[in-house]
C-alpha positions as CSV (number, residue, x, y, z in Angstrom):
1,M,-19.4,170.9,252.6
2,S,-20.9,167.6,253.8
3,N,-22.7,165.2,251.5
4,E,-25.9,165.8,253.5
5,I,-25.8,169.6,252.7
6,E,-25.0,168.9,249.1
7,R,-28.0,166.6,248.9
8,L,-30.2,169.2,250.5
9,F,-29.2,171.8,247.9
10,E,-29.7,169.3,245.1
11,H,-33.2,168.5,246.4
12,Q,-34.0,172.2,246.6
13,D,-32.8,172.8,243.0
14,E,-35.0,169.9,241.8
15,A,-38.0,171.3,243.7
16,V,-37.5,174.8,242.2
17,S,-37.1,173.4,238.8
18,A,-40.4,171.4,239.2
19,L,-42.2,174.5,240.3
20,F,-41.0,176.4,237.2
21,L,-42.0,173.6,234.9
22,K,-45.5,173.5,236.5
23,N,-45.9,177.3,236.1
24,K,-46.2,177.7,239.9
25,G,-44.5,181.0,240.1
26,D,-46.7,182.3,242.9
27,E,-45.8,179.4,245.1
28,L,-42.1,179.9,244.3
29,T,-42.4,183.6,245.2
30,D,-44.0,182.7,248.5
31,I,-41.2,180.3,249.3
32,L,-38.5,182.9,248.4
33,V,-40.2,185.6,250.4
34,A,-40.4,183.4,253.5
35,A,-36.8,182.5,253.1
36,L,-35.8,186.2,252.9
37,E,-37.8,187.0,255.9
38,E,-36.1,184.2,257.9
39,A,-32.7,185.4,256.7
40,F,-33.4,189.0,257.8
41,E,-34.6,187.7,261.2
42,I,-31.3,185.8,261.6
43,L,-29.3,188.8,260.6
44,L,-31.1,191.1,263.0
45,E,-30.5,188.6,265.9
46,A,-26.8,188.4,265.0
47,A,-26.3,192.2,264.6
48,P,-25.0,194.1,267.5
49,A,-27.6,196.4,269.2
50,E,-25.6,199.5,268.4
51,T,-23.4,199.9,265.4
52,V,-20.6,202.4,264.9
53,H,-20.3,204.0,261.5
């Protein structure tokens, strides 16, 4: 993992910690929901149109 990515994760961890300390749970929830929505969109784009079970 590159140093740039490691710094990004460290920055994200610090931001999340700050939100917890400030009792900003609603803002944190909004961020997490947006991240999950984006992840699902990426997964849908990457998934084949038809799957075989």
